[in-house]
C-alpha positions in Angstrom: 0.0 0.0 0.0 1.3 3.4 -0.9 0.6 6.0 1.7 3.7 8.2 1.5 4.5 10.8 -1.1 8.0 10.6 -2.5 10.6 13.1 -3.3 13.0 12.6 -6.2 15.3 15.5 -5.3 18.7 14.3 -4.1 20.9 16.3 -1.8 22.3 19.2 -3.8 25.3 21.4 -3.8 25.0 24.8 -2.1 25.5 26.7 -5.4 22.4 25.2 -7.0 20.0 25.3 -4.1 17.5 27.8 -5.5 17.2 26.0 -8.8 16.9 22.5 -7.3 14.4 23.7 -4.7 12.0 24.8 -7.4 12.6 21.5 -9.3 12.0 19.5 -6.1 8.6 21.2 -5.5 7.6 20.5 -9.1 8.6 16.9 -8.9 6.9 16.4 -5.6 3.6 17.7 -6.9 4.0 15.4 -10.0 4.5 12.4 -7.7 1.5 13.3 -5.6 -0.7 13.3 -8.7 -0.2 9.5 -9.0 0.3 8.5 -5.3 2.5 8.7 -2.2 5.1 6.5 -3.7 6.4 3.1 -2.7 8.6 2.6 0.2 12.1 1.3 -0.4 13.6 -0.3 2.7 17.2 0.8 2.9 18.2 1.9 6.4 16.9 1.6 9.9 14.5 4.4 10.6 10.9 5.0 11.6 8.3 6.8 9.5 6.3 9.7 10.8 3.1 11.5 10.0 2.7 14.6 7.8 0.5 17.6 8.6 -2.6 19.2 7.2 -2.9 22.1 4.8 -1.6 25.3 6.2 -0.1 27.6 3.6 0.6 30.7 5.7 1.6 29.2 9.0 0.3 32.0 11.2 -2.3 31.0 13.9 -5.9 32.2 14.0 -7.1 33.0 10.6 -9.8 31.7 8.2 -9.0 28.7 6.2 -10.1 28.0 2.6 -11.3 24.6 1.4 -8.9 21.8 2.0 -8.8 21.1 -1.7 -6.7 24.3 -2.2 -3.9 23.2 0.1 -4.2 26.5 2.0 -4.9 27.1 5.6 -5.4 29.9 8.0 -3.0 32.6 8.8 -2.7 33.8 12.4 -1.8 37.3 13.5 1.9 37.8 13.8 3.4 38.8 17.2 6.0 41.6 17.6 9.5 40.3 17.5 11.0 39.7 20.9 14.3 40.9 19.6 12.9 44.4 18.9 9.8 44.6 21.1 11.8 44.8 24.4 15.2 46.2 23.5 15.9 47.4 27.0 15.4 43.9 28.5 17.7 42.5 25.8 20.3 45.0 26.5 20.2 44.3 30.2 20.6 40.6 29.5 23.6 41.0 27.2 22.6 38.3 24.8 25.5 36.5 23.1 26.1 37.5 19.5 26.6 34.9 16.8 30.0 34.4 15.3 30.7 35.7 11.8 29.9 33.3 9.0 31.8 33.9 5.8 30.4 33.4 2.3 32.5 30.2 1.9 31.3 28.8 5.2 27.7 29.7 4.4 28.0 27.8 1.1 29.1 24.6 2.9 26.2 24.6 5.3 23.3 22.2 4.7 19.9 23.8 4.1 17.5 22.8 6.8 14.8 21.2 4.7 13.1 17.8 4.6 15.7 16.7 2.0 18.7 17.5 4.2 20.8 16.0 7.1 22.2 18.2 9.8 24.8 16.0 11.5 26.0 18.6 14.0 22.5 19.6 15.1 21.8 19.0 18.8 19.0 16.6 19.6 15.7 17.8 21.2 16.3 17.8 25.0 12.6 17.1 25.8 10.9 15.4 22.9 7.8 14.6 24.9 7.2 18.0 26.5 4.6 20.4 25.2 5.9 23.0 22.7 5.6 26.7 23.6 3.1 27.6 20.9 5.5 30.3 19.5 6.4 29.8 15.9 9.0 31.6 13.7 9.0 32.4 10.0 12.2 33.6 8.3 11.4 36.0 5.5 14.9 35.3 4.1 17.4 32.5 4.6 18.8 32.6 8.2 21.8 30.9 9.7 21.0 28.3 12.5 23.6 27.7 15.2 24.4 24.7 17.5 24.0 26.9 20.6 23.8 30.7 21.4 27.1 32.2 20.3 28.2 28.8 19.0 29.1 27.5 15.5 26.7 27.5 12.5 25.1 24.2 11.7 22.7 24.9 8.8 20.6 27.6 7.0 16.9 27.8 7.3 15.1 28.9 4.1 12.0 31.0 3.8 10.0 28.2 2.2 9.6 24.5 2.6 7.9 22.4 -0.1 6.4 25.5 -1.6 4.9 26.6 1.7 6.2 29.4 4.0 8.6 28.0 6.6 7.1 28.1 10.1 9.0 26.2 12.8 8.2 25.8 16.5 10.2 27.3 19.4 11.0 24.8 22.1 13.4 26.9 24.3 14.4 30.6 24.6 17.0 32.7 26.2 17.8 36.4 25.7 18.2 37.2 22.0 17.9 33.5 20.9 15.2 30.8 20.3 15.7 27.1 19.9 13.7 25.6 17.1 12.8 22.2 15.8 14.2 21.5 12.3 12.6 19.4 9.5 15.9 17.6 8.8 17.3 14.2 9.5 18.1 12.9 12.0 14.7 13.2 13.6 14.5 15.6 16.7 17.2 17.8 15.3 17.2 21.3 16.7 19.1 24.6 16.3 19.3 28.1 17.7 18.3 31.2 15.7 19.5 34.7 16.6 16.5 37.0 16.9 18.2 40.4 16.1 18.9 41.7 12.6 15.4 41.5 11.1 14.0 39.0 8.7 11.9 37.1 11.2 8.2 37.0 11.9 7.0 35.6 15.2 3.5 34.3 15.9 1.6 32.1 18.4 -0.6 29.1 17.7 -3.0 27.7 20.2 -3.5 24.6 18.2 -2.0 21.2 19.0 -2.4 17.8 17.3 -2.1 14.7 19.5 -1.7 11.2 18.0 -1.8 8.1 20.2 -0.2 5.2 18.4 -1.5 2.6 21.0 -5.1 3.7 20.7 -5.1 4.8 17.0 -6.6 8.1 18.0 -5.9 11.6 16.7 -7.2 14.7 18.7 -7.1 18.3 17.7 -6.9 20.9 20.5 -7.4 24.6 20.4 -6.1 26.3 23.6 -6.6 23.0 25.4 -10.2 22.5 24.2 -10.8 19.5 22.0 -12.1 20.2 18.5 -12.6 16.5 17.9 -11.1 13.0 18.1 -10.9 10.5 15.3 -9.8 6.9 14.9 -6.9 6.7 12.5 -4.3 4.3 11.0 -0.6 4.5 11.8 2.6 2.7 10.9 2.7 -1.1 10.6 5.0 -3.1 12.9 8.0 -3.0 10.5 7.5 0.7 9.6 6.3 2.3 12.8 5.3 6.0 13.1 8.0 7.7 15.1 7.0 9.1 18.5 7.9 12.5 19.9 7.1 16.1 19.2 7.2 17.5 15.7 5.2 20.1 13.7 3.2 20.7 10.6 5.7 21.5 7.9 3.8 22.1 4.7 0.6 21.6 2.8 0.5 19.8 -0.6 -2.6 19.5 -2.7 -2.1 17.2 -5.7 -3.6 18.4 -8.9 -5.1 15.0 -9.6 -5.6 13.4 -6.1 -5.8 9.7 -5.8 -6.1 8.7 -2.2 -6.1 12.2 -0.5 -6.9 15.7 -1.6 -4.2 17.0 0.8 -0.8 15.7 2.0 0.4 17.3 5.2 4.1 16.7 5.7 5.5 16.8 9.3 9.0 17.8 10.3 10.1 14.2 10.7 11.2 11.1 8.7 10.9 7.4 8.7 13.4 5.7 11.0 13.1 2.3 9.4 13.1 3.4 5.7 15.7 5.7 4.3 13.5 6.6 1.4 10.0 6.5 -0.1 10.4 5.8 -3.8 13.7 7.6 -4.0 12.8 10.6 -1.8 13.8 11.6 1.7 11.2 9.5 3.5 9.2 12.4 5.0 6.1 11.2 7.0 2.8 13.0 7.2 -0.9 13.2 7.8 -3.3 12.4 4.9 -6.6 11.0 4.0 -7.4 7.4 2.9 -10.3 6.2 0.8 -10.8 2.8 2.5 -12.2 3.3 6.1 -11.4 -0.3 6.9 -7.8 0.7 7.7 -8.7 3.0 10.6 -8.0 1.5 14.0 -5.1 -0.5 12.6 -1.3 -0.3 12.2 -1.3 -0.4 8.4 0.9 2.3 6.9 4.6 2.9 6.0 4.7 5.4 8.9 2.2 8.1 7.9 -1.0 8.7 9.8 -4.0 8.1 7.7 -7.0 10.1 8.8 -10.8 10.2 7.9 -12.1 13.0 5.7 -13.6 14.9 8.7 -10.3 14.9 10.5 -8.5 16.1 7.3 -10.9 19.0 7.0 -10.3 20.0 10.6 -6.5 19.7 10.1 -6.7 21.9 7.1 -7.6 24.8 9.3 -4.5 24.5 11.5 -1.6 26.9 10.7 1.9 25.7 9.7 4.4 25.3 12.5 1.7 24.1 14.9 2.9 21.3 17.3 2.1 17.7 16.7 2.7 15.2 19.6 3.0 11.6 18.8 3.0 9.1 21.7 3.2 5.3 21.9 
């Protein structure tokens, strides 16, 4: 059964990132038109679910029809780096080291296609996220720690959607964010000064219980609904831990789902789905008999009503997957 979209874009040299990113998006949508792609077992890894349609990534806004692949756009918060300059001055935040053009060119781009080998792991993968989300309006450097060495660059878009990533830790002048790269649970620190950042808050949270096959959507702690879903089979389990809604993809000629909602995570048992990076996600499924069973390659298959509800959740919103 094919429940994962595949990506045919290999890792690319820094000099051709812009061109290959556009190509990757085009190829991804082409693949979605015929299906998620077949899984090709190559390396030990577990799959994960993808998220619902959210094109703008800002919380609290009206969402168009799920068929468009768009979702609501929340109101942006003032940047903490500029909203309280006196407090930042008193705290004396560490400044990032200079990154030369040559160093920048060697850094991996923090996308679902990439690997960030020097990225620190999430220190609390089962704690609730803060609800704060960041959007770089231009490519920003990500660091291993405040004032530490650069580990990657974060682009302004991911899979054709605006990049919104969740904040999991803060200190004066810096935020720690979850990254959509391999290995799963990769994190990095972003320097808040210098402009080029939008900061917002999302009250939404998606919870997936693998043991009970249940998906729940919460808004400020209040349940908007719970649905029985299908998750990863025994050999290709859905990876547990906190992640986030990365992008919203609407295939032009949908087969099994009008929306594919990638998460910021990858399969841990499969190194690829049909030649792509093995991104997992949330999506619909035409046969309701699968719900309540471990049946997928790692994605979370959801009923139509759940997919419609997920389509209203902004990008960057937290997704917690528990065993």
